[in-house]
ZADO-435687 format. One record per residue (C-alpha): residue number from 0; residue in three letters; x, y, z. Coordinates in nm, 2 decimals. Each point is the difference from the previous one (the first is absolute). Layout:
+-----+-----+--------+--------+--------+
|   i |  aa |      x |      y |      z |
+-----+-----+--------+--------+--------+
| NUM | ala |      X |      Y |      Z |
...
+-----+-----+--------+--------+--------+
***
This chain:
+-----+-----+--------+--------+--------+
|   i |  aa |      x |      y |      z |
+-----+-----+--------+--------+--------+
|   0 | unk |   2.61 |   5.70 |   8.04 |
|   1 | unk |   0.27 |  -0.12 |  -0.20 |
|   2 | unk |  -0.03 |   0.32 |  -0.19 |
|   3 | unk |   0.02 |   0.19 |   0.32 |
|   4 | unk |   0.32 |  -0.14 |   0.11 |
|   5 | unk |   0.13 |   0.03 |  -0.30 |
|   6 | unk |  -0.10 |   0.35 |   0.01 |
|   7 | unk |   0.14 |   0.07 |   0.32 |
|   8 | unk |   0.33 |  -0.18 |  -0.10 |
|   9 | unk |   0.03 |   0.23 |  -0.32 |
|  10 | unk |  -0.10 |   0.32 |   0.20 |
|  11 | unk |   0.28 |  -0.10 |   0.24 |
|  12 | unk |   0.27 |  -0.08 |  -0.26 |
|  13 | unk |  -0.09 |   0.34 |  -0.18 |
|  14 | unk |   0.06 |   0.19 |   0.37 |
|  15 | unk |   0.26 |  -0.14 |   0.13 |
|  16 | unk |   0.22 |  -0.14 |  -0.24 |
|  17 | unk |  -0.09 |   0.23 |  -0.34 |
|  18 | unk |  -0.03 |   0.29 |   0.26 |
|  19 | unk |  -0.31 |   0.16 |  -0.21 |
|  20 | unk |  -0.19 |   0.26 |   0.20 |
|  21 | unk |  -0.31 |  -0.16 |   0.19 |
|  22 | unk |  -0.24 |   0.19 |  -0.17 |
|  23 | unk |   0.09 |  -0.16 |  -0.34 |
|  24 | unk |   0.06 |  -0.33 |   0.13 |
|  25 | unk |  -0.35 |   0.00 |   0.17 |
|  26 | unk |  -0.14 |   0.11 |  -0.29 |
|  27 | unk |   0.09 |  -0.22 |  -0.23 |
|  28 | unk |  -0.04 |  -0.30 |   0.18 |
|  29 | unk |  -0.35 |   0.09 |   0.08 |
|  30 | unk |  -0.06 |   0.06 |  -0.36 |
|  31 | unk |   0.14 |  -0.30 |  -0.17 |
|  32 | unk |  -0.11 |  -0.19 |   0.27 |
|  33 | unk |  -0.35 |   0.09 |  -0.04 |
|  34 | unk |   0.04 |  -0.05 |  -0.36 |
|  35 | unk |   0.10 |  -0.39 |   0.07 |
|  36 | unk |  -0.32 |  -0.08 |   0.23 |
|  37 | unk |  -0.19 |   0.15 |  -0.30 |
|  38 | unk |   0.16 |  -0.26 |  -0.22 |
|  39 | unk |   0.18 |   0.23 |  -0.21 |
|  40 | unk |   0.33 |  -0.09 |  -0.19 |
|  41 | unk |   0.25 |   0.24 |  -0.04 |
|  42 | unk |   0.10 |  -0.11 |  -0.34 |
|  43 | unk |  -0.35 |   0.14 |  -0.14 |
|  44 | unk |  -0.04 |   0.31 |   0.11 |
|  45 | unk |  -0.27 |   0.12 |  -0.22 |
|  46 | unk |  -0.25 |  -0.22 |   0.20 |
|  47 | unk |  -0.30 |   0.17 |   0.05 |
|  48 | unk |   0.05 |  -0.10 |   0.40 |
|  49 | unk |   0.29 |   0.23 |   0.04 |
|  50 | unk |  -0.27 |   0.29 |   0.04 |
|  51 | unk |  -0.09 |  -0.14 |   0.32 |
|  52 | unk |   0.32 |   0.01 |   0.10 |
|  53 | unk |   0.10 |   0.34 |  -0.15 |
|  54 | unk |  -0.35 |   0.15 |   0.17 |
|  55 | unk |   0.13 |  -0.16 |   0.37 |
|  56 | unk |   0.31 |   0.18 |  -0.02 |
|  57 | unk |  -0.13 |   0.33 |  -0.17 |
|  58 | unk |  -0.30 |   0.04 |   0.21 |
|  59 | unk |   0.22 |  -0.06 |   0.30 |
|  60 | unk |   0.26 |   0.32 |  -0.12 |
|  61 | unk |  -0.32 |   0.21 |  -0.06 |
|  62 | unk |  -0.18 |  -0.07 |   0.31 |
|  63 | unk |   0.29 |   0.03 |   0.23 |
|  64 | unk |   0.12 |   0.30 |  -0.14 |
|  65 | unk |  -0.39 |   0.19 |  -0.03 |
|  66 | unk |   0.00 |  -0.10 |   0.38 |
|  67 | unk |  -0.13 |   0.27 |   0.21 |
|  68 | unk |   0.12 |  -0.13 |   0.32 |
|  69 | unk |   0.34 |  -0.05 |  -0.12 |
|  70 | unk |   0.08 |   0.33 |  -0.04 |
|  71 | unk |   0.08 |   0.01 |   0.36 |
|  72 | unk |   0.35 |  -0.18 |  -0.10 |
|  73 | unk |   0.13 |   0.27 |  -0.16 |
|  74 | unk |  -0.17 |   0.28 |   0.20 |
|  75 | unk |   0.20 |  -0.13 |   0.28 |
|  76 | unk |   0.29 |  -0.07 |  -0.16 |
|  77 | unk |  -0.01 |   0.35 |  -0.08 |
|  78 | unk |  -0.08 |   0.11 |   0.36 |
|  79 | unk |   0.34 |  -0.19 |   0.11 |
|  80 | unk |   0.23 |   0.13 |  -0.23 |
|  81 | unk |  -0.15 |   0.38 |   0.09 |
|  82 | unk |   0.07 |  -0.09 |   0.35 |
|  83 | unk |   0.34 |  -0.16 |  -0.06 |
|  84 | unk |   0.11 |   0.35 |  -0.17 |
|  85 | unk |  -0.11 |   0.22 |   0.26 |
|  86 | unk |   0.26 |  -0.15 |   0.24 |
|  87 | unk |  -0.23 |  -0.17 |   0.30 |
|  88 | unk |   0.21 |  -0.29 |   0.03 |
|  89 | unk |   0.24 |   0.23 |   0.18 |
|  90 | unk |  -0.23 |   0.19 |   0.22 |
|  91 | unk |  -0.18 |  -0.34 |   0.06 |
|  92 | unk |   0.34 |  -0.13 |   0.11 |
|  93 | unk |   0.03 |   0.30 |   0.23 |
|  94 | unk |  -0.29 |  -0.04 |   0.21 |
|  95 | unk |   0.02 |  -0.33 |   0.05 |
|  96 | unk |   0.38 |   0.05 |   0.12 |
|  97 | unk |  -0.12 |   0.28 |   0.21 |
|  98 | unk |  -0.23 |  -0.25 |   0.22 |
|  99 | unk |   0.21 |  -0.31 |  -0.04 |
| 100 | unk |   0.35 |   0.10 |  -0.05 |
| 101 | unk |   0.12 |   0.02 |   0.36 |
| 102 | unk |  -0.08 |  -0.41 |   0.06 |
| 103 | unk |   0.21 |  -0.28 |  -0.07 |
| 104 | unk |  -0.06 |  -0.07 |  -0.35 |
| 105 | unk |  -0.18 |   0.32 |   0.00 |
| 106 | unk |   0.10 |   0.06 |  -0.37 |
| 107 | unk |  -0.12 |  -0.29 |  -0.11 |
| 108 | unk |  -0.31 |   0.05 |   0.14 |
| 109 | unk |  -0.06 |   0.32 |  -0.15 |
| 110 | unk |   0.08 |  -0.14 |  -0.35 |
| 111 | unk |  -0.26 |  -0.25 |   0.02 |
| 112 | unk |  -0.24 |   0.22 |   0.14 |
| 113 | unk |   0.14 |   0.27 |  -0.30 |
| 114 | unk |  -0.03 |  -0.31 |  -0.29 |
| 115 | unk |  -0.36 |  -0.09 |   0.19 |
| 116 | unk |  -0.11 |   0.38 |  -0.09 |
| 117 | unk |   0.15 |   0.08 |  -0.30 |
| 118 | unk |  -0.10 |  -0.38 |  -0.15 |
| 119 | unk |  -0.37 |   0.08 |   0.11 |
| 120 | unk |   0.02 |   0.33 |  -0.27 |
| 121 | unk |   0.27 |  -0.15 |  -0.26 |
| 122 | unk |  -0.17 |  -0.36 |  -0.04 |
| 123 | unk |   0.34 |  -0.15 |  -0.14 |
| 124 | unk |   0.22 |  -0.24 |   0.24 |
| 125 | unk |   0.29 |   0.03 |  -0.24 |
| 126 | unk |  -0.06 |   0.38 |  -0.02 |
| 127 | unk |   0.01 |   0.02 |   0.37 |
| 128 | unk |   0.29 |  -0.19 |   0.08 |
| 129 | unk |   0.23 |   0.21 |  -0.29 |
| 130 | unk |  -0.12 |   0.31 |   0.14 |
| 131 | unk |   0.03 |  -0.04 |   0.39 |
| 132 | unk |   0.33 |  -0.19 |  -0.06 |
| 133 | unk |   0.18 |   0.36 |  -0.11 |
| 134 | unk |  -0.21 |   0.20 |   0.28 |
| 135 | unk |   0.05 |  -0.26 |   0.33 |
| 136 | unk |   0.32 |  -0.16 |  -0.09 |
| 137 | unk |   0.26 |   0.30 |   0.03 |
| 138 | unk |  -0.16 |   0.04 |   0.37 |
| 139 | unk |   0.01 |  -0.34 |   0.09 |
| 140 | unk |   0.35 |  -0.02 |  -0.10 |
| 141 | unk |   0.06 |   0.29 |   0.21 |
| 142 | unk |  -0.06 |  -0.14 |   0.29 |
| 143 | unk |   0.15 |  -0.28 |  -0.04 |
| 144 | unk |  -0.24 |  -0.26 |  -0.09 |
| 145 | unk |   0.07 |  -0.35 |  -0.14 |
| 146 | unk |  -0.03 |   0.03 |  -0.38 |
| 147 | unk |  -0.25 |  -0.38 |   0.05 |
| 148 | unk |  -0.22 |   0.19 |   0.23 |
| 149 | unk |  -0.03 |   0.34 |  -0.20 |
| 150 | unk |  -0.05 |  -0.17 |  -0.33 |
| 151 | unk |  -0.22 |  -0.24 |   0.14 |
| 152 | unk |  -0.22 |   0.24 |   0.14 |
| 153 | unk |  -0.07 |   0.18 |  -0.37 |
| 154 | unk |  -0.02 |  -0.30 |  -0.16 |
| 155 | unk |  -0.29 |  -0.11 |   0.22 |
| 156 | unk |  -0.17 |   0.29 |   0.06 |
| 157 | unk |  -0.02 |   0.05 |  -0.39 |
| 158 | unk |  -0.19 |  -0.31 |  -0.01 |
| 159 | unk |  -0.31 |   0.19 |   0.17 |
| 160 | unk |  -0.04 |   0.23 |  -0.32 |
| 161 | unk |  -0.24 |  -0.33 |  -0.18 |
| 162 | unk |  -0.22 |  -0.01 |   0.35 |
| 163 | unk |  -0.06 |   0.31 |   0.13 |
| 164 | unk |  -0.24 |   0.18 |  -0.21 |
| 165 | unk |  -0.05 |   0.19 |  -0.29 |
| 166 | unk |   0.19 |  -0.37 |  -0.11 |
| 167 | unk |   0.00 |  -0.10 |  -0.37 |
| 168 | unk |   0.09 |  -0.30 |   0.06 |
| 169 | unk |  -0.41 |  -0.05 |   0.17 |
| 170 | unk |  -0.12 |   0.19 |  -0.27 |
| 171 | unk |   0.17 |  -0.26 |  -0.25 |
| 172 | unk |  -0.15 |  -0.29 |   0.26 |
| 173 | unk |  -0.32 |   0.14 |  -0.04 |
| 174 | unk |  -0.05 |   0.05 |  -0.37 |
| 175 | unk |   0.13 |  -0.41 |  -0.01 |
| 176 | unk |  -0.25 |  -0.10 |   0.27 |
| 177 | unk |  -0.25 |   0.28 |  -0.11 |
| 178 | unk |  -0.02 |   0.12 |   0.41 |
| 179 | unk |  -0.06 |   0.29 |   0.11 |
| 180 | unk |   0.32 |   0.26 |   0.01 |
| 181 | unk |  -0.16 |   0.18 |   0.32 |
| 182 | unk |  -0.04 |  -0.28 |   0.17 |
| 183 | unk |   0.34 |  -0.14 |  -0.09 |
| 184 | unk |   0.14 |   0.34 |   0.11 |
| 185 | unk |  -0.17 |  -0.01 |   0.34 |
| 186 | unk |   0.13 |  -0.38 |   0.03 |
| 187 | unk |   0.35 |   0.14 |  -0.03 |
| 188 | unk |  -0.02 |   0.24 |   0.25 |
| 189 | unk |   0.03 |  -0.17 |   0.39 |
| 190 | unk |   0.27 |  -0.30 |  -0.21 |
| 191 | unk |   0.23 |   0.29 |  -0.11 |
| 192 | unk |   0.00 |   0.15 |   0.36 |
| 193 | unk |   0.04 |  -0.33 |   0.16 |
| 194 | unk |   0.29 |  -0.04 |  -0.23 |
| 195 | unk |   0.19 |   0.33 |   0.11 |
| 196 | unk |  -0.05 |  -0.09 |   0.35 |
| 197 | unk |   0.14 |  -0.33 |  -0.04 |
| 198 | unk |   0.27 |   0.11 |  -0.20 |
| 199 | unk |   0.11 |   0.23 |   0.28 |
| 200 | unk |  -0.04 |  -0.25 |   0.20 |
| 201 | unk |   0.29 |  -0.19 |  -0.20 |
| 202 | unk |   0.20 |   0.30 |   0.02 |
| 203 | unk |  -0.03 |   0.01 |   0.39 |
| 204 | unk |   0.09 |  -0.41 |  -0.03 |
| 205 | unk |   0.33 |   0.10 |  -0.19 |
| 206 | unk |   0.10 |   0.24 |   0.22 |
| 207 | unk |  -0.05 |  -0.17 |   0.33 |
| 208 | unk |   0.23 |  -0.31 |  -0.16 |
| 209 | unk |   0.28 |   0.25 |  -0.12 |
| 210 | unk |  -0.05 |   0.36 |   0.13 |
| 211 | unk |   0.32 |   0.08 |  -0.23 |
| 212 | unk |  -0.24 |  -0.03 |  -0.28 |
| 213 | unk |  -0.24 |   0.27 |   0.10 |
| 214 | unk |   0.15 |   0.27 |   0.18 |
| 215 | unk |  -0.22 |   0.27 |   0.18 |
| 216 | unk |   0.03 |   0.34 |  -0.20 |
| 217 | unk |  -0.09 |   0.31 |   0.13 |
| 218 | unk |  -0.31 |   0.12 |   0.19 |
| 219 | unk |  -0.21 |   0.27 |  -0.13 |
| 220 | unk |  -0.19 |   0.28 |   0.22 |
| 221 | unk |  -0.37 |   0.02 |  -0.06 |
| 222 | unk |   0.01 |   0.38 |  -0.17 |
| 223 | unk |   0.21 |  -0.22 |  -0.25 |
| 224 | unk |  -0.24 |  -0.29 |  -0.07 |
| 225 | unk |  -0.29 |   0.24 |  -0.05 |
| 226 | unk |   0.22 |   0.21 |  -0.25 |
| 227 | unk |   0.08 |  -0.31 |  -0.17 |
| 228 | unk |  -0.38 |  -0.11 |  -0.06 |
| 229 | unk |  -0.09 |   0.31 |  -0.15 |
| 230 | unk |   0.21 |  -0.13 |  -0.30 |
| 231 | unk |  -0.24 |  -0.26 |  -0.03 |
| 232 | unk |  -0.38 |   0.14 |   0.07 |
| 233 | unk |  -0.06 |   0.06 |  -0.40 |
| 234 | unk |   0.04 |  -0.39 |  -0.07 |
| 235 | unk |  -0.17 |  -0.12 |   0.28 |
| 236 | unk |  -0.30 |   0.21 |  -0.07 |
| 237 | unk |   0.03 |  -0.13 |  -0.37 |
| 238 | unk |   0.04 |  -0.36 |   0.14 |
| 239 | unk |  -0.29 |   0.03 |   0.24 |
| 240 | unk |  -0.27 |   0.16 |  -0.23 |
| 241 | unk |   0.07 |  -0.26 |  -0.31 |
| 242 | unk |   0.02 |  -0.34 |   0.24 |
| 243 | unk |  -0.29 |   0.22 |   0.24 |
| 244 | unk |  -0.19 |   0.05 |  -0.31 |
| 245 | unk |   0.02 |  -0.36 |  -0.14 |
| 246 | unk |  -0.05 |  -0.17 |   0.35 |
| 247 | unk |  -0.34 |   0.24 |   0.08 |
| 248 | unk |  -0.14 |  -0.01 |  -0.32 |
| 249 | unk |   0.05 |   0.34 |  -0.11 |
| 250 | unk |   0.15 |  -0.07 |  -0.33 |
| 251 | unk |   0.09 |  -0.30 |  -0.19 |
| 252 | unk |   0.36 |  -0.12 |  -0.04 |
| 253 | unk |   0.06 |   0.12 |  -0.31 |
| 254 | unk |  -0.16 |   0.33 |   0.10 |
| 255 | unk |   0.25 |  -0.01 |   0.30 |
| 256 | unk |   0.29 |  -0.07 |  -0.24 |
| 257 | unk |  -0.12 |   0.32 |  -0.23 |
| 258 | unk |   0.02 |   0.19 |   0.36 |
| 259 | unk |   0.31 |  -0.13 |   0.14 |
| 260 | unk |   0.19 |   0.05 |  -0.35 |
| 261 | unk |  -0.14 |   0.38 |  -0.01 |
| 262 | unk |   0.10 |   0.07 |   0.38 |
| 263 | unk |   0.34 |  -0.18 |  -0.10 |
| 264 | unk |   0.03 |   0.26 |  -0.28 |
| 265 | unk |  -0.08 |   0.30 |   0.23 |
| 266 | unk |   0.29 |  -0.13 |   0.28 |
| 267 | unk |   0.26 |  -0.01 |  -0.25 |
| 268 | unk |  -0.07 |   0.33 |  -0.10 |
| 269 | unk |  -0.05 |   0.11 |   0.31 |
| 270 | unk |   0.35 |  -0.11 |   0.08 |
| 271 | unk |   0.13 |   0.15 |  -0.34 |
| 272 | unk |   0.16 |  -0.39 |  -0.09 |
| 273 | unk |  -0.17 |   0.03 |  -0.37 |
| 274 | unk |   0.12 |   0.15 |  -0.29 |
| 275 | unk |  -0.13 |  -0.06 |  -0.33 |
| 276 | unk |   0.29 |  -0.28 |  -0.05 |
| 277 | unk |  -0.04 |  -0.19 |   0.30 |
| 278 | unk |  -0.42 |   0.03 |  -0.05 |
| 279 | unk |   0.07 |  -0.13 |  -0.38 |
| 280 | unk |   0.23 |  -0.34 |   0.18 |
| 281 | unk |  -0.20 |  -0.04 |   0.26 |
| 282 | unk |  -0.34 |  -0.04 |  -0.24 |
| 283 | unk |   0.25 |  -0.20 |  -0.26 |
| 284 | unk |   0.05 |  -0.23 |   0.27 |
| 285 | unk |  -0.35 |  -0.02 |   0.11 |
| 286 | unk |  -0.12 |  -0.09 |  -0.31 |
| 287 | unk |   0.29 |  -0.27 |  -0.09 |
| 288 | unk |  -0.04 |  -0.16 |   0.32 |
| 289 | unk |  -0.38 |   0.02 |  -0.04 |
| 290 | unk |   0.05 |  -0.15 |  -0.35 |
| 291 | unk |   0.20 |  -0.32 |   0.18 |
| 292 | unk |  -0.28 |  -0.07 |   0.24 |
| 293 | unk |  -0.27 |   0.01 |  -0.22 |
| 294 | unk |   0.20 |  -0.22 |  -0.28 |
| 295 | unk |   0.05 |  -0.22 |   0.31 |
| 296 | unk |  -0.35 |  -0.02 |   0.13 |
| 297 | unk |  -0.11 |  -0.07 |  -0.41 |
| 298 | unk |   0.24 |  -0.29 |   0.01 |
| 299 | unk |  -0.10 |  -0.14 |   0.32 |
| 300 | unk |  -0.41 |  -0.01 |  -0.11 |
| 301 | unk |   0.08 |  -0.16 |  -0.33 |
| 302 | unk |   0.19 |  -0.23 |   0.19 |
| 303 | unk |  -0.29 |  -0.05 |   0.23 |
| 304 | unk |  -0.25 |  -0.05 |  -0.29 |
| 305 | unk |   0.25 |  -0.26 |  -0.08 |
| 306 | unk |  -0.01 |  -0.23 |   0.33 |
| 307 | unk |  -0.36 |   0.04 |   0.08 |
| 308 | unk |  -0.09 |  -0.12 |  -0.31 |
| 309 | unk |   0.20 |  -0.30 |   0.04 |
| 310 | unk |  -0.19 |  -0.05 |   0.34 |
| 311 | unk |   0.30 |   0.00 |   0.20 |
| 312 | unk |  -0.17 |   0.19 |   0.32 |
| 313 | unk |  -0.27 |  -0.29 |  -0.07 |
| 314 | unk |   0.27 |  -0.25 |   0.01 |
| 315 | unk |   0.18 |   0.16 |   0.29 |
| 316 | unk |  -0.33 |   0.00 |   0.25 |
| 317 | unk |  -0.11 |  -0.37 |  -0.13 |
| 318 | unk |   0.36 |  -0.11 |   0.10 |
| 319 | unk |  -0.01 |   0.21 |   0.37 |
| 320 | unk |  -0.33 |  -0.16 |   0.04 |
| 321 | unk |   0.11 |  -0.37 |  -0.07 |
| 322 | unk |   0.28 |   0.05 |   0.27 |
| 323 | unk |  -0.25 |   0.06 |   0.27 |
| 324 | unk |   0.21 |   0.27 |   0.16 |
| 325 | unk |  -0.13 |   0.28 |   0.15 |
| 326 | unk |  -0.02 |   0.37 |  -0.15 |
| 327 | unk |   0.28 |   0.16 |   0.21 |
| 328 | unk |   0.27 |  -0.32 |  -0.08 |
| 329 | unk |  -0.10 |   0.16 |  -0.37 |
| 330 | unk |   0.09 |   0.29 |   0.07 |
| 331 | unk |   0.33 |  -0.09 |   0.16 |
| 332 | unk |   0.11 |  -0.18 |  -0.28 |
| 333 | unk |  -0.07 |   0.31 |  -0.19 |
| 334 | unk |   0.22 |   0.19 |   0.17 |
| 335 | unk |   0.29 |  -0.23 |   0.02 |
| 336 | unk |   0.01 |   0.01 |  -0.41 |
| 337 | unk |  -0.04 |   0.41 |   0.06 |
| 338 | unk |   0.36 |  -0.03 |   0.20 |
| 339 | unk |   0.16 |  -0.23 |  -0.20 |
| 340 | unk |  -0.12 |   0.19 |  -0.35 |
| 341 | unk |   0.12 |   0.32 |   0.19 |
| 342 | unk |   0.34 |  -0.19 |  -0.01 |
| 343 | unk |   0.01 |   0.03 |  -0.38 |
| 344 | unk |  -0.25 |   0.29 |  -0.11 |
| 345 | unk |  -0.05 |   0.33 |   0.09 |
| 346 | unk |  -0.32 |   0.14 |   0.18 |
| 347 | unk |  -0.20 |   0.10 |  -0.33 |
| 348 | unk |   0.10 |  -0.26 |  -0.17 |
| 349 | unk |  -0.12 |  -0.27 |   0.25 |
| 350 | unk |  -0.28 |   0.14 |   0.07 |
| 351 | unk |  -0.15 |   0.03 |  -0.37 |
| 352 | unk |   0.13 |  -0.33 |  -0.07 |
| 353 | unk |  -0.17 |  -0.19 |   0.32 |
| 354 | unk |  -0.37 |   0.22 |   0.08 |
| 355 | unk |  -0.16 |  -0.08 |  -0.32 |
| 356 | unk |   0.07 |  -0.33 |   0.16 |
| 357 | unk |  -0.08 |   0.00 |   0.37 |
| 358 | unk |  -0.26 |   0.23 |  -0.04 |
| 359 | unk |  -0.33 |  -0.17 |  -0.08 |
| 360 | unk |   0.15 |  -0.33 |   0.20 |
| 361 | unk |   0.01 |   0.24 |   0.33 |
| 362 | unk |  -0.35 |   0.14 |  -0.10 |
| 363 | unk |  -0.14 |  -0.34 |  -0.06 |
| 364 | unk |   0.10 |  -0.11 |   0.37 |
| 365 | unk |  -0.16 |   0.29 |   0.15 |
| 366 | unk |   0.29 |   0.21 |   0.07 |
| 367 | unk |  -0.04 |   0.41 |  -0.03 |
| 368 | unk |   0.18 |   0.12 |  -0.31 |
| 369 | unk |   0.09 |   0.35 |   0.17 |
| 370 | unk |   0.19 |  -0.23 |   0.30 |
| 371 | unk |   0.17 |  -0.19 |  -0.31 |
| 372 | unk |   0.10 |   0.30 |  -0.12 |
| 373 | unk |   0.16 |   0.13 |   0.27 |
| 374 | unk |   0.12 |  -0.34 |   0.09 |
| 375 | unk |   0.21 |   0.01 |  -0.34 |
| 376 | unk |   0.13 |   0.36 |   0.06 |
| 377 | unk |   0.16 |  -0.12 |   0.30 |
| 378 | unk |   0.13 |  -0.32 |  -0.14 |
| 379 | unk |   0.13 |   0.17 |  -0.32 |
| 380 | unk |   0.19 |   0.29 |   0.23 |
| 381 | unk |   0.20 |  -0.30 |   0.18 |
| 382 | unk |   0.09 |  -0.10 |  -0.34 |
| 383 | unk |   0.12 |   0.38 |  -0.06 |
| 384 | unk |   0.28 |  -0.03 |   0.28 |
| 385 | unk |   0.09 |  -0.44 |  -0.01 |
| 386 | unk |   0.28 |  -0.15 |  -0.20 |
| 387 | unk |   0.08 |  -0.06 |  -0.29 |
| 388 | unk |  -0.26 |   0.26 |  -0.17 |
| 389 | unk |  -0.02 |   0.29 |   0.25 |
| 390 | unk |  -0.08 |   0.29 |  -0.21 |
| 391 | unk |   0.02 |   0.28 |   0.30 |
| 392 | unk |   0.31 |  -0.16 |   0.05 |
| 393 | unk |   0.17 |   0.01 |  -0.35 |
| 394 | unk |  -0.13 |   0.39 |  -0.04 |
| 395 | unk |   0.15 |   0.07 |   0.37 |
| 396 | unk |   0.35 |  -0.16 |  -0.18 |
| 397 | unk |  -0.04 |   0.21 |  -0.29 |
| 398 | unk |   0.02 |   0.31 |   0.16 |
| 399 | unk |   0.16 |  -0.08 |   0.29 |
| 400 | unk |   0.32 |  -0.16 |  -0.17 |
| 401 | unk |   0.22 |   0.00 |   0.27 |
| 402 | unk |  -0.23 |  -0.28 |   0.20 |
| 403 | unk |   0.00 |  -0.35 |  -0.07 |
| 404 | unk |  -0.31 |  -0.19 |  -0.12 |
| 405 | unk |   0.07 |  -0.23 |   0.25 |
| 406 | unk |   0.03 |   0.22 |   0.31 |
| 407 | unk |  -0.37 |   0.15 |  -0.11 |
| 408 | unk |  -0.15 |  -0.37 |   0.01 |
| 409 | unk |   0.19 |  -0.06 |   0.32 |
| 410 | unk |  -0.13 |   0.31 |   0.16 |
| 411 | unk |  -0.36 |  -0.04 |  -0.15 |
| 412 | unk |  -0.04 |  -0.37 |   0.20 |
| 413 | unk |  -0.18 |   0.17 |   0.28 |
| 414 | unk |  -0.22 |   0.20 |  -0.20 |
| 415 | unk |  -0.15 |  -0.29 |  -0.24 |
| 416 | unk |  -0.04 |  -0.20 |   0.33 |
| 417 | unk |  -0.22 |   0.24 |   0.13 |
| 418 | unk |  -0.22 |  -0.01 |  -0.34 |
| 419 | unk |  -0.04 |  -0.36 |   0.05 |
| 420 | unk |  -0.14 |   0.12 |   0.33 |
| 421 | unk |  -0.22 |   0.26 |  -0.16 |
| 422 | unk |  -0.12 |  -0.26 |  -0.27 |
| 423 | unk |  -0.08 |  -0.25 |   0.27 |
| 424 | unk |  -0.21 |   0.22 |   0.19 |
| 425 | unk |  -0.19 |   0.11 |  -0.31 |
| 426 | unk |  -0.08 |  -0.31 |  -0.13 |
| 427 | unk |  -0.11 |  -0.17 |   0.35 |
| 428 | unk |  -0.19 |   0.35 |   0.11 |
| 429 | unk |  -0.18 |   0.09 |  -0.31 |
| 430 | unk |  -0.14 |   0.31 |   0.17 |
| 431 | unk |   0.35 |   0.18 |  -0.03 |
| 432 | unk |  -0.09 |   0.00 |  -0.32 |
| 433 | unk |  -0.36 |   0.08 |  -0.01 |
| 434 | unk |  -0.09 |   0.23 |   0.31 |
| 435 | unk |   0.01 |   0.30 |  -0.22 |
| 436 | unk |  -0.15 |  -0.16 |  -0.28 |
| 437 | unk |  -0.29 |  -0.14 |   0.18 |
| 438 | unk |  -0.03 |   0.33 |   0.23 |
| 439 | unk |  -0.04 |   0.24 |  -0.29 |
| 440 | unk |  -0.13 |  -0.19 |  -0.31 |
| 441 | unk |  -0.19 |  -0.29 |   0.12 |
+-----+-----+--------+--------+--------+
***
């Protein structure tokens, strides 16, 4: 166990002090930690037993790259990039504004709804926040919205990108825990919709207390609203085909990702938003992002091999058993750890560091790993908008240079309070997450 504790200490040192990329940090600690468990001395690199360590690492690289189900990651990333290039964000915001903009706080509500719709296609919280900041911030300022409410609604709405399917984070979680990706996608749908509703309630609370922060905008007539819907019917149809096909079992998530990428390409062509140069940039960005994610996954798997070989999951289970506490108390302690870690780590790093440690314990206590995946993603969402390391907030600060980071953090407080409410509901009412997987696949 001392080797594991030393490994975690070195890992944190590499990430927080040396600023080494998490993929390399986890891979190095996992590799040399595994070697230490084998009793190998670093001064004798010619010991034949190093072969087993090298084989473990090389097999992880080869198996991950050759894993067919992982092709869903670059395909969904390509789908999101093509949809972004097609200018969908503007149309989604226009539709949401047409139906909600005339209410107090309506433009913020429209922003949350548009973020939910855009993230359902894009799958990235940071990309959703950066894109919607350029689309939604100007009209909110035009109608006199406070910078705090306007920026907070963008930052909070952007967090929906890692939960509403198709979600790359859920795919990575499924790989780490060997859970069904289509069940994870089904499990994330209702909590994602619940998140949108609670964010809308947070906006209503803010304008109820301070009406001047979100004055009502112009009301559109029904013909104008119906006209606005015409701009997004293609993408709505694409999303329905992709996710409907997965939920109904017509095709696998990987096949759905291929159909989605192909459909997004056709939509971008139809909108005349693609040229040879923009297509090359889109493919390059997709390859770069996919390579980064694959590298992180490989590092996490090597690190997971190390802590499993060291017996950390079994030691945690023994410790929990000796404490004689109920399983739900263990879950609450894990959530508390996540909330504390969220103040230091960004979301993907936090998930990759903790899931290999916690999921064997959670499974041994009899909890559903699909349910636990949704819990992990929701608590990770909270970390995206809480200080001091709220990645969505810092992305907005980079895009909106005239808005102070402190202003955004203050404005986002009602939204992460809404997230805490959602997290409690999902933890104590498991069927919120498991209703669709149970209905469709079990």
